[in-house]
PARO-48576 format. One record per residue (C-alpha): residue number from 1; residue in one letter; y, x, z. Coordinates in nm, 4 decimals. Example, Ala and Ser with C-alpha at 12.3 -4.5 7.8 and 13.67 -1.06 7.14 Angstrom:
residues 2
ATOM  miti  rotor         Y         X         Z
ATOM     1      A   -0.4500    1.2300    0.7800
ATOM     2      S   -0.1060    1.3670    0.7140
***
This chain:
residues 448
ATOM  miti  rotor         Y         X         Z
ATOM     1      M    0.2435   -1.2386   -3.4026
ATOM     2      E    0.4374   -1.0531   -3.1337
ATOM     3      T    0.2578   -0.7680   -2.9589
ATOM     4      V    0.2976   -0.6945   -2.5879
ATOM     5      V    0.1725   -0.3514   -2.4804
ATOM     6      I    0.1116   -0.2738   -2.1142
ATOM     7      I    0.0718    0.0863   -1.9951
ATOM     8      G   -0.1538    0.0783   -1.6890
ATOM     9      N   -0.4421   -0.1465   -1.5890
ATOM    10      G   -0.3729   -0.1805   -1.2165
ATOM    11      I   -0.2890   -0.5032   -1.0358
ATOM    12      S    0.0637   -0.5188   -1.1838
ATOM    13      G   -0.0319   -0.4702   -1.5469
ATOM    14      V   -0.3391   -0.6924   -1.5348
ATOM    15      T   -0.1496   -0.9734   -1.3603
ATOM    16      A    0.1171   -0.9546   -1.6314
ATOM    17      A   -0.1494   -0.9720   -1.9034
ATOM    18      R   -0.3244   -1.2699   -1.7438
ATOM    19      H   -0.0042   -1.4706   -1.7113
ATOM    20      I    0.1223   -1.3818   -2.0589
ATOM    21      R   -0.2084   -1.5153   -2.1911
ATOM    22      K   -0.1658   -1.8362   -1.9895
ATOM    23      L    0.1840   -1.8838   -2.1277
ATOM    24      S    0.1500   -1.7677   -2.4896
ATOM    25      D   -0.0626   -1.6589   -2.7853
ATOM    26      K    0.0976   -1.3151   -2.8065
ATOM    27      R   -0.1211   -1.0170   -2.8865
ATOM    28      I   -0.1821   -0.8228   -2.5624
ATOM    29      I   -0.2889   -0.4567   -2.5427
ATOM    30      I   -0.3519   -0.2701   -2.2160
ATOM    31      V   -0.3553    0.1107   -2.2331
ATOM    32      S   -0.5130    0.3126   -1.9502
ATOM    33      A   -0.6764    0.6531   -1.9150
ATOM    34      E   -0.8205    0.5964   -1.5671
ATOM    35      S   -1.0927    0.3384   -1.6236
ATOM    36      E   -1.2064    0.0998   -1.8931
ATOM    37      Y   -1.1807   -0.2085   -1.6737
ATOM    38      F   -0.9476   -0.3164   -1.3949
ATOM    39      F   -1.0757   -0.2513   -1.0420
ATOM    40      S   -0.9456   -0.3068   -0.6917
ATOM    41      R   -0.8003    0.0266   -0.5815
ATOM    42      T   -0.7994   -0.0743   -0.2143
ATOM    43      A   -1.1788   -0.1162   -0.2291
ATOM    44      L   -1.2549    0.2422   -0.3360
ATOM    45      M   -1.3171    0.3482    0.0234
ATOM    46      Y   -1.5939    0.0911    0.0632
ATOM    47      V   -1.7824    0.2324   -0.2350
ATOM    48      Y   -1.8031    0.5734   -0.0673
ATOM    49      M   -1.8968    0.4096    0.2641
ATOM    50      G   -2.1881    0.2272    0.0993
ATOM    51      H   -2.0578   -0.1266    0.1518
ATOM    52      M   -2.0405   -0.1989   -0.2218
ATOM    53      K   -2.1003   -0.0485   -0.5636
ATOM    54      F   -1.8149    0.0415   -0.7957
ATOM    55      E   -1.8879   -0.2535   -1.0243
ATOM    56      H   -1.8323   -0.4820   -0.7247
ATOM    57      T   -1.4677   -0.3669   -0.7162
ATOM    58      Q   -1.4082   -0.5221   -1.0603
ATOM    59      P   -1.2780   -0.8789   -1.0086
ATOM    60      Y   -1.3519   -0.9824   -1.3681
ATOM    61      E   -1.6711   -0.9647   -1.5693
ATOM    62      N   -1.6628   -0.7325   -1.8713
ATOM    63      W   -1.6633   -1.0287   -2.1103
ATOM    64      F   -1.3406   -1.1634   -1.9524
ATOM    65      W   -1.1142   -0.9393   -2.1597
ATOM    66      K   -1.2536   -1.0283   -2.4999
ATOM    67      K   -1.2670   -1.3988   -2.4143
ATOM    68      N   -0.8998   -1.3916   -2.3154
ATOM    69      R   -0.8026   -1.1786   -2.6164
ATOM    70      I   -0.6759   -0.8870   -2.4084
ATOM    71      E   -0.7393   -0.5617   -2.5957
ATOM    72      L   -0.8242   -0.2528   -2.3913
ATOM    73      V   -0.7379    0.0966   -2.5142
ATOM    74      Q   -0.8399    0.4089   -2.3207
ATOM    75      G   -0.6013    0.6997   -2.3605
ATOM    76      Y   -0.3031    0.8890   -2.2216
ATOM    77      V    0.0440    0.7934   -2.3359
ATOM    78      N    0.2377    1.1099   -2.4167
ATOM    79      K    0.5614    0.9543   -2.5318
ATOM    80      V    0.7453    0.6251   -2.5634
ATOM    81      D    0.9448    0.6144   -2.8889
ATOM    82      H    1.1684    0.3154   -2.8206
ATOM    83      E    1.3692    0.3543   -3.1425
ATOM    84      N    1.0557    0.2885   -3.3495
ATOM    85      K    0.8898    0.0777   -3.0779
ATOM    86      Q    0.5831    0.3008   -3.0682
ATOM    87      L    0.3601    0.4669   -2.8110
ATOM    88      I    0.2329    0.8157   -2.8947
ATOM    89      L   -0.1130    0.8752   -2.7438
ATOM    90      N   -0.3251    1.1865   -2.6978
ATOM    91      D   -0.6346    1.0969   -2.8989
ATOM    92      N   -0.5443    0.7674   -3.0618
ATOM    93      D   -0.3226    0.6474   -3.3427
ATOM    94      P    0.0277    0.5347   -3.2406
ATOM    95      I    0.0507    0.1824   -3.1018
ATOM    96      N    0.3357   -0.0439   -3.2104
ATOM    97      Y    0.4869   -0.2965   -2.9721
ATOM    98      D    0.7430   -0.5748   -2.9658
ATOM    99      Q    0.7669   -0.5768   -2.5859
ATOM   100      L    0.6530   -0.2942   -2.3595
ATOM   101      I    0.5613   -0.3163   -1.9905
ATOM   102      I    0.5386    0.0107   -1.7964
ATOM   103      A    0.2940   -0.0345   -1.5074
ATOM   104      T    0.1718    0.3201   -1.4508
ATOM   105      G    0.1579    0.3055   -1.0719
ATOM   106      S    0.1771    0.6107   -0.8469
ATOM   107      K    0.0461    0.9634   -0.8219
ATOM   108      P   -0.0245    1.1632   -0.5026
ATOM   109      N    0.2545    1.3843   -0.3745
ATOM   110      R    0.2235    1.7596   -0.4099
ATOM   111      F    0.4789    1.9731   -0.2297
ATOM   112      G    0.3982    2.3118   -0.3773
ATOM   113      W    0.1604    2.4278   -0.1050
ATOM   114      P   -0.0099    2.7565   -0.1968
ATOM   115      G   -0.3676    2.6692   -0.2935
ATOM   116      Q   -0.3045    2.2996   -0.3616
ATOM   117      D   -0.4738    2.3248   -0.7034
ATOM   118      L   -0.7955    2.4864   -0.5796
ATOM   119      K   -1.1343    2.3239   -0.6217
ATOM   120      G   -1.2174    2.1108   -0.3200
ATOM   121      V   -0.8565    1.9927   -0.2830
ATOM   122      Q   -0.7841    1.6338   -0.3805
ATOM   123      G   -0.6135    1.3066   -0.3013
ATOM   124      L   -0.7640    0.9593   -0.2796
ATOM   125      Y   -0.5929    0.7367   -0.5325
ATOM   126      S   -0.7932    0.7230   -0.8553
ATOM   127      K   -1.1490    0.6454   -0.9609
ATOM   128      Q   -1.1843    1.0090   -1.0648
ATOM   129      E   -1.0908    1.1270   -0.7144
ATOM   130      L   -1.3553    0.8985   -0.5649
ATOM   131      E   -1.6140    1.0488   -0.7999
ATOM   132      Q   -1.5028    1.4012   -0.7073
ATOM   133      L   -1.5340    1.3182   -0.3374
ATOM   134      E   -1.8983    1.2255   -0.3909
ATOM   135      I   -1.9531    1.5707   -0.5423
ATOM   136      D   -1.7610    1.7732   -0.2828
ATOM   137      A   -1.8462    1.5755    0.0317
ATOM   138      P   -2.1777    1.3935   -0.0168
ATOM   139      D   -2.2875    1.4636    0.3420
ATOM   140      K   -2.2217    1.6831    0.6457
ATOM   141      E   -2.4597    1.9515    0.5199
ATOM   142      A   -2.2545    2.0072    0.2036
ATOM   143      C   -1.9216    1.9563    0.3794
ATOM   144      N   -1.9217    2.0894    0.7345
ATOM   145      R   -1.5521    2.0071    0.7891
ATOM   146      A   -1.2698    1.8324    0.6039
ATOM   147      V   -0.8990    1.8720    0.6712
ATOM   148      I   -0.6694    1.5813    0.5836
ATOM   149      V   -0.2981    1.6441    0.5396
ATOM   150      G   -0.0588    1.3501    0.5775
ATOM   151      G   -0.0382    1.0742    0.8341
ATOM   152      G   -0.0196    0.7584    0.6244
ATOM   153      L   -0.2556    0.4766    0.5321
ATOM   154      I   -0.4445    0.6730    0.2645
ATOM   155      G   -0.5012    0.9562    0.5115
ATOM   156      I   -0.6574    0.7341    0.7739
ATOM   157      E   -0.8726    0.5637    0.5079
ATOM   158      L   -1.0048    0.9023    0.3936
ATOM   159      A   -1.0756    1.0003    0.7551
ATOM   160      E   -1.2731    0.6796    0.8086
ATOM   161      M   -1.4696    0.7383    0.4890
ATOM   162      L   -1.5691    1.0918    0.5812
ATOM   163      R   -1.6588    0.9994    0.9394
ATOM   164      S   -1.8897    0.7265    0.8008
ATOM   165      R   -2.1081    1.0192    0.6817
ATOM   166      D   -2.0631    1.2131    1.0077
ATOM   167      I   -1.8453    1.4757    0.8407
ATOM   168      P   -1.6139    1.6396    1.0999
ATOM   169      V   -1.2475    1.5717    1.0231
ATOM   170      T   -0.9280    1.7467    1.1289
ATOM   171      F   -0.6182    1.5347    1.0641
ATOM   172      L   -0.2834    1.7176    1.0255
ATOM   173      V    0.0174    1.4916    1.0890
ATOM   174      R    0.3650    1.6407    1.0773
ATOM   175      E    0.5163    1.3631    1.2918
ATOM   176      S    0.5017    1.3696    1.6732
ATOM   177      S    0.2966    1.0467    1.6676
ATOM   178      F    0.0941    0.8772    1.3926
ATOM   179      W    0.3110    0.6805    1.1448
ATOM   180      N    0.5998    0.6677    1.3933
ATOM   181      G    0.8467    0.6525    1.1076
ATOM   182      V    0.7154    0.2992    1.0489
ATOM   183      L    0.5642    0.1834    1.3794
ATOM   184      P    0.7377    0.1448    1.7169
ATOM   185      E    0.6306    0.3919    1.9843
ATOM   186      G    0.3795    0.1719    2.1686
ATOM   187      E    0.1864    0.0870    1.8531
ATOM   188      S    0.1892    0.4427    1.7236
ATOM   189      E    0.0536    0.5749    2.0547
ATOM   190      M   -0.2260    0.3162    2.0503
ATOM   191      I   -0.3297    0.4293    1.7007
ATOM   192      N   -0.3293    0.7923    1.8216
ATOM   193      E   -0.5792    0.6914    2.0893
ATOM   194      H   -0.7893    0.4935    1.8427
ATOM   195      I   -0.8091    0.7841    1.5974
ATOM   196      R   -0.9264    1.0206    1.8703
ATOM   197      D   -1.1758    0.7625    1.9979
ATOM   198      H   -1.3395    0.7903    1.6545
ATOM   199      H   -1.3930    1.1654    1.7067
ATOM   200      I   -1.1221    1.2643    1.4605
ATOM   201      D   -0.9424    1.5875    1.5506
ATOM   202      L   -0.5825    1.4618    1.5356
ATOM   203      R   -0.3207    1.7396    1.5265
ATOM   204      L    0.0293    1.5972    1.5710
ATOM   205      S    0.3515    1.7858    1.4900
ATOM   206      T    0.1457    2.0131    1.2644
ATOM   207      N    0.2232    2.1137    0.9062
ATOM   208      L    0.0138    2.2676    0.6318
ATOM   209      V    0.1329    2.6147    0.5278
ATOM   210      E   -0.1385    2.7353    0.2896
ATOM   211      I   -0.4866    2.6585    0.1576
ATOM   212      L   -0.7099    2.9651    0.1371
ATOM   213      A   -0.9643    3.0250   -0.1415
ATOM   214      D   -1.3111    3.1739   -0.1393
ATOM   215      E   -1.4493    3.4080   -0.4078
ATOM   216      E   -1.5295    3.1132   -0.6379
ATOM   217      G   -1.1816    2.9608   -0.6216
ATOM   218      R   -1.2739    2.6827   -0.3792
ATOM   219      A   -1.0873    2.5861   -0.0646
ATOM   220      K   -1.2385    2.7590    0.2382
ATOM   221      A   -0.9675    2.7096    0.5056
ATOM   222      V   -0.6162    2.5891    0.5778
ATOM   223      V   -0.3396    2.7694    0.7622
ATOM   224      T   -0.1054    2.5600    0.9791
ATOM   225      D    0.2461    2.6264    1.1032
ATOM   226      K    0.0938    2.6772    1.4479
ATOM   227      G   -0.0591    3.0016    1.3182
ATOM   228      E   -0.4112    2.8574    1.3199
ATOM   229      T   -0.6689    2.8963    1.0428
ATOM   230      I   -0.9116    2.6024    1.0177
ATOM   231      A   -1.2277    2.6576    0.8117
ATOM   232      C   -1.3208    2.3656    0.5862
ATOM   233      N   -1.4955    2.2709    0.2620
ATOM   234      L   -1.2604    1.9894    0.1618
ATOM   235      V   -0.8843    1.9387    0.1848
ATOM   236      G   -0.7525    1.5858    0.1407
ATOM   237      L   -0.3846    1.5774    0.0429
ATOM   238      T   -0.2625    1.2305    0.1391
ATOM   239      A    0.1076    1.2915    0.2013
ATOM   240      G    0.2217    0.9768    0.0246
ATOM   241      V    0.2692    0.8894   -0.3410
ATOM   242      T    0.5484    0.8898   -0.5977
ATOM   243      P    0.5958    0.6880   -0.9190
ATOM   244      N    0.3872    0.8139   -1.2099
ATOM   245      I    0.6675    0.8512   -1.4655
ATOM   246      S    0.6736    1.2149   -1.5787
ATOM   247      F    0.5674    1.1177   -1.9341
ATOM   248      L    0.8945    0.9200   -1.9663
ATOM   249      E    1.1272    1.2186   -1.9241
ATOM   250      N    1.3664    1.2489   -2.2197
ATOM   251      S    1.2550    0.9069   -2.3454
ATOM   252      G    1.5973    0.7471   -2.3051
ATOM   253      I    1.4594    0.5132   -2.0390
ATOM   254      E    1.6693    0.5464   -1.7228
ATOM   255      L    1.4764    0.7116   -1.4405
ATOM   256      G    1.5451    0.7738   -1.0739
ATOM   257      K    1.2624    0.7920   -0.8244
ATOM   258      G    1.0939    0.5463   -1.0578
ATOM   259      V    1.1814    0.3534   -1.3732
ATOM   260      K    1.5160    0.1868   -1.3041
ATOM   261      V    1.5030   -0.1941   -1.3387
ATOM   262      N    1.7290   -0.4885   -1.2623
ATOM   263      R    1.6209   -0.8006   -1.0750
ATOM   264      Y    1.4564   -0.9272   -1.3954
ATOM   265      L    1.2496   -0.6045   -1.4121
ATOM   266      E    1.4286   -0.5034   -1.7319
ATOM   267      T    1.5030   -0.1363   -1.8044
ATOM   268      N    1.8147   -0.0083   -1.9822
ATOM   269      I    1.6242   -0.0313   -2.3131
ATOM   270      P    1.5839   -0.3793   -2.4665
ATOM   271      D    1.2261   -0.5157   -2.4652
ATOM   272      I    1.1036   -0.2530   -2.2152
ATOM   273      Y    1.0152   -0.3577   -1.8594
ATOM   274      A    0.8700   -0.1806   -1.5566
ATOM   275      I    0.6675   -0.3287   -1.2719
ATOM   276      G    0.4655   -0.2242   -0.9685
ATOM   277      D    0.4672    0.1132   -0.7945
ATOM   278      C    0.6514    0.2879   -1.0779
ATOM   279      A    0.9491    0.0471   -1.0836
ATOM   280      E    1.2682    0.1196   -0.8907
ATOM   281      Q    1.5174   -0.1568   -0.8202
ATOM   282      E    1.8740   -0.0610   -0.9133
ATOM   283      K    1.9861   -0.2268   -0.5902
ATOM   284      A    1.7688   -0.2742   -0.2834
ATOM   285      I    1.6586   -0.6311   -0.2086
ATOM   286      G    1.7545   -0.6866    0.1554
ATOM   287      N    1.5848   -0.4289    0.3773
ATOM   288      R    1.3184   -0.3519    0.1193
ATOM   289      R    1.2840   -0.0066   -0.0320
ATOM   290      T    1.3898    0.0270   -0.3934
ATOM   291      V    1.0356    0.1479   -0.4758
ATOM   292      E    0.7514   -0.0491   -0.3162
ATOM   293      A    0.3964    0.0810   -0.3543
ATOM   294      V    0.2423   -0.2412   -0.2242
ATOM   295      W   -0.0386   -0.4454   -0.3798
ATOM   296      Y    0.1132   -0.7903   -0.3433
ATOM   297      T    0.4586   -0.6951   -0.4728
ATOM   298      G    0.2945   -0.5461   -0.7818
ATOM   299      R    0.1119   -0.8742   -0.8381
ATOM   300      M    0.4363   -1.0725   -0.7961
ATOM   301      M    0.6183   -0.8460   -1.0407
ATOM   302      G    0.3407   -0.8938   -1.2960
ATOM   303      E    0.3698   -1.2705   -1.2831
ATOM   304      T    0.7503   -1.2562   -1.2871
ATOM   305      V    0.7772   -1.0356   -1.5965
ATOM   306      A    0.5206   -1.2479   -1.7810
ATOM   307      H    0.7476   -1.5517   -1.7524
ATOM   308      T    1.0478   -1.3551   -1.8771
ATOM   309      I    0.8592   -1.2159   -2.1776
ATOM   310      C    0.7372   -1.5661   -2.2615
ATOM   311      G    1.0891   -1.7106   -2.2713
ATOM   312      Q    1.1166   -1.8325   -1.9119
ATOM   313      R    1.3508   -1.5631   -1.7744
ATOM   314      R    1.2771   -1.5270   -1.4060
ATOM   315      K    1.4339   -1.3141   -1.1329
ATOM   316      Y    1.2052   -1.1078   -0.9104
ATOM   317      S    1.2293   -1.2628   -0.5619
ATOM   318      P    0.9668   -1.1217   -0.3245
ATOM   319      G    1.0715   -1.3292   -0.0216
ATOM   320      H    1.0175   -1.2170    0.3360
ATOM   321      W    0.8520   -0.8799    0.3843
ATOM   322      F    0.4882   -0.8833    0.4854
ATOM   323      N    0.1999   -0.6432    0.4649
ATOM   324      S   -0.1434   -0.5766    0.6109
ATOM   325      A   -0.3692   -0.2764    0.6563
ATOM   326      K   -0.6593   -0.1510    0.8626
ATOM   327      F   -0.6573    0.1418    1.1027
ATOM   328      L   -1.0291    0.2131    1.1377
ATOM   329      D   -1.1445   -0.0943    1.3386
ATOM   330      I   -0.7985   -0.2401    1.4024
ATOM   331      E   -0.6475   -0.4944    1.1646
ATOM   332      Y   -0.2699   -0.4706    1.1253
ATOM   333      Q   -0.0261   -0.7326    0.9982
ATOM   334      T    0.3511   -0.7324    0.9753
ATOM   335      Y    0.5885   -1.0174    0.8918
ATOM   336      G    0.9643   -0.9786    0.8671
ATOM   337      W    1.1164   -0.6545    0.9951
ATOM   338      V    1.0093   -0.4539    1.2974
ATOM   339      F    1.1603   -0.1076    1.2669
ATOM   340      S    1.0338    0.2083    1.4313
ATOM   341      D    1.2208    0.3429    1.7329
ATOM   342      Q    1.3928    0.6073    1.5202
ATOM   343      N    1.5056    0.3508    1.2597
ATOM   344      R    1.5796    0.0553    1.4859
ATOM   345      R    1.9198   -0.1064    1.4351
ATOM   346      E    2.1597   -0.1341    1.7286
ATOM   347      F    2.1258   -0.5132    1.7572
ATOM   348      E    1.7453   -0.5091    1.7297
ATOM   349      E    1.5553   -0.5625    2.0534
ATOM   350      H    1.1776   -0.5376    2.0878
ATOM   351      F    0.9225   -0.7171    2.2997
ATOM   352      H    0.5959   -0.5228    2.3162
ATOM   353      W    0.2703   -0.6460    2.4677
ATOM   354      R   -0.0553   -0.4547    2.4832
ATOM   355      H   -0.3888   -0.5675    2.6199
ATOM   356      D   -0.4886   -0.3731    2.9297
ATOM   357      K   -0.8416   -0.2947    2.8021
ATOM   358      E   -0.8775   -0.3649    2.4299
ATOM   359      M   -0.6991   -0.2056    2.1336
ATOM   360      I   -0.4839   -0.5134    2.0812
ATOM   361      C   -0.1049   -0.5358    2.0821
ATOM   362      I    0.1968   -0.7055    1.9271
ATOM   363      T    0.5620   -0.6142    1.8896
ATOM   364      M    0.8280   -0.8759    1.8164
ATOM   365      A    1.1786   -0.7887    1.7013
ATOM   366      F    1.4775   -1.0132    1.7636
ATOM   367      N    1.8560   -1.0019    1.7578
ATOM   368      S    1.9817   -0.9192    2.1063
ATOM   369      S    2.2948   -1.1349    2.0681
ATOM   370      D    2.1504   -1.4683    1.9511
ATOM   371      K    1.7730   -1.4078    1.9981
ATOM   372      K    1.7056   -1.4770    1.6301
ATOM   373      F    1.3480   -1.3809    1.5454
ATOM   374      L    1.3398   -1.0854    1.3022
ATOM   375      G    0.9730   -0.9972    1.2685
ATOM   376      I    0.6367   -0.9258    1.4261
ATOM   377      N    0.3671   -0.6570    1.4115
ATOM   378      T    0.0180   -0.7557    1.5214
ATOM   379      F   -0.2786   -0.5264    1.5896
ATOM   380      G   -0.6195   -0.6837    1.6454
ATOM   381      I   -0.4904   -1.0421    1.6307
ATOM   382      R   -0.4874   -1.2398    1.3078
ATOM   383      M   -0.1798   -1.4546    1.2482
ATOM   384      R   -0.0909   -1.7138    0.9858
ATOM   385      H    0.1388   -1.5824    0.7155
ATOM   386      E    0.2746   -1.9281    0.6307
ATOM   387      M    0.3893   -1.9911    0.9892
ATOM   388      F    0.5916   -1.6716    1.0208
ATOM   389      D    0.7270   -1.7141    0.6699
ATOM   390      R    0.8535   -2.0571    0.7683
ATOM   391      W    1.0002   -1.9445    1.1013
ATOM   392      L    1.1837   -1.6574    0.9308
ATOM   393      T    1.3213   -1.8933    0.6629
ATOM   394      E    1.4334   -2.1443    0.9255
ATOM   395      G    1.5992   -1.8721    1.1338
ATOM   396      R    1.4084   -1.9595    1.4516
ATOM   397      T    1.4663   -1.7809    1.7806
ATOM   398      I    1.2074   -1.5679    1.9538
ATOM   399      D    1.1899   -1.8346    2.2274
ATOM   400      Y    1.0867   -2.0919    1.9672
ATOM   401      V    0.8279   -1.8537    1.8219
ATOM   402      M    0.6833   -1.7896    2.1683
ATOM   403      E    0.6712   -2.1599    2.2429
ATOM   404      H    0.4756   -2.2262    1.9210
ATOM   405      L    0.2823   -1.8986    1.9038
ATOM   406      R   -0.0552   -2.0749    1.9282
ATOM   407      D    0.0183   -2.2446    1.5963
ATOM   408      A    0.0205   -1.9065    1.4239
ATOM   409      N   -0.3169   -1.7861    1.5529
ATOM   410      F   -0.5678   -1.7411    1.2718
ATOM   411      D   -0.8624   -1.5936    1.4589
ATOM   412      P   -1.1962   -1.7762    1.4327
ATOM   413      E   -1.2727   -2.0516    1.6841
ATOM   414      F   -1.4765   -1.8457    1.9303
ATOM   415      Y   -1.2509   -1.5387    1.9356
ATOM   416      S   -1.0562   -1.4673    2.2525
ATOM   417      Q   -0.7071   -1.6141    2.2601
ATOM   418      Y   -0.4221   -1.4060    2.4009
ATOM   419      E   -0.1190   -1.6295    2.3549
ATOM   420      K   -0.0874   -1.7230    2.7243
ATOM   421      E   -0.0943   -1.3579    2.8316
ATOM   422      I    0.1651   -1.2707    2.5669
ATOM   423      V    0.4006   -1.5508    2.6660
ATOM   424      D    0.3604   -1.4768    3.0379
ATOM   425      S    0.4504   -1.1143    2.9709
ATOM   426      Y    0.7538   -1.2226    2.7668
ATOM   427      N    0.8702   -1.4552    3.0448
ATOM   428      S    0.8396   -1.1743    3.2961
ATOM   429      A    1.0190   -0.9182    3.0794
ATOM   430      F    1.3123   -1.1368    2.9792
ATOM   431      E    1.3313   -1.3771    3.2781
ATOM   432      T    1.2634   -1.6853    3.0717
ATOM   433      N    1.0364   -1.9813    3.1360
ATOM   434      I    0.8746   -2.0544    2.8010
ATOM   435      K    0.5901   -2.3046    2.8191
ATOM   436      P    0.3588   -2.2716    2.5181
ATOM   437      K    0.2891   -2.5911    2.3300
ATOM   438      K   -0.0734   -2.6771    2.2653
ATOM   439      K   -0.1991   -2.5882    1.9200
ATOM   440      S   -0.1339   -2.8803    1.6863
ATOM   441      W   -0.3376   -2.8762    1.3663
ATOM   442      K   -0.1242   -3.1621    1.2382
ATOM   443      R    0.1855   -2.9462    1.2820
ATOM   444      I    0.0162   -2.6468    1.1194
ATOM   445      F   -0.0947   -2.8297    0.8082
ATOM   446      K    0.2408   -3.0071    0.7758
ATOM   447      S    0.4227   -2.6739    0.7900
ATOM   448      A    0.1892   -2.5174    0.5356
***
């Protein structure tokens, strides 16, 4: 019987295991040092906030793995010996494989800041870091201030978590506006306001210089490039992530930022594949980054590689870009491509609308020459993925999208509807006369 070994029990590795089991009777072994069972990493914040217990983050019951003949091994992989098709582990006997899937995910960035290894300094990526946060910041009495370094999605999640326990938070963001390398100016400015409305001390254009230690080797303060010293009990380092691949150095497996793979997720070594956050495409797929630390792309890669391993060779084709996140109380969705002001292409024009009272806005990108719709960002308005996916595939114009915008609305029945205001603003800005069509459920279900 052939043995498939998967290193990593995140969404990528577990999806691969599930689909290999659906397609074959191969022996499947998952190796992970983080946790015994798969859990939803994006739900960690809600455990700390008291909305759920850790066991609620596990999508499958503990009996699921034995029933589906998926063996679980806890341990660190020190070395991949591809010539003998073996994994060398810390505390376990070597594991032999016929096919190997590397799905080791990401690790938090560390940029060599003095004091970054002190007690009370951590990221927010693993189960162990969640457990450490409960020790270091159980309440505002134990932690009278936290400083978060890095203006991305993990940083704002950590800020929300700490504020849920009334812990004061200072947020150091090196950019001039929050996430403005990704978001257009109007959206980024709105998120700045929203962060401050939640009593978070947002410091823009500010860099960490050093973390100071007390007599016991714990973080007691940070020093910024503005010459300020900020006293704190906790430092959250959330300046992005990088592929977790250091154990593969000198293995013969080709590495770049991540594990180099082709469109079939194959490495340069036969029978070794890489998926998820740790995989790096040899050539970028459209406008996508070569490394994508995104939940849904990891899931798609897992399913794709399972088919290839089971004799149904399949190319990884992620389709149109989409993503979603939450900035405190504001839900964010993006479909297609809406680039930030600093990265916008010369032919890309933006239409931006923001509600005059609520924290709600959208930005649509389109080609200035032919008005082809390129993408949309929405904040505070839920839209239907399948509608935008279809419009992007069909190459519709922004005028068409505006005319049918009601069809894409996914908010519950009694929520406020903003499509008329959006279209009126578009007509005024671009001297058009679009008349929105009434929402047609028949049209929606036909398109889906």
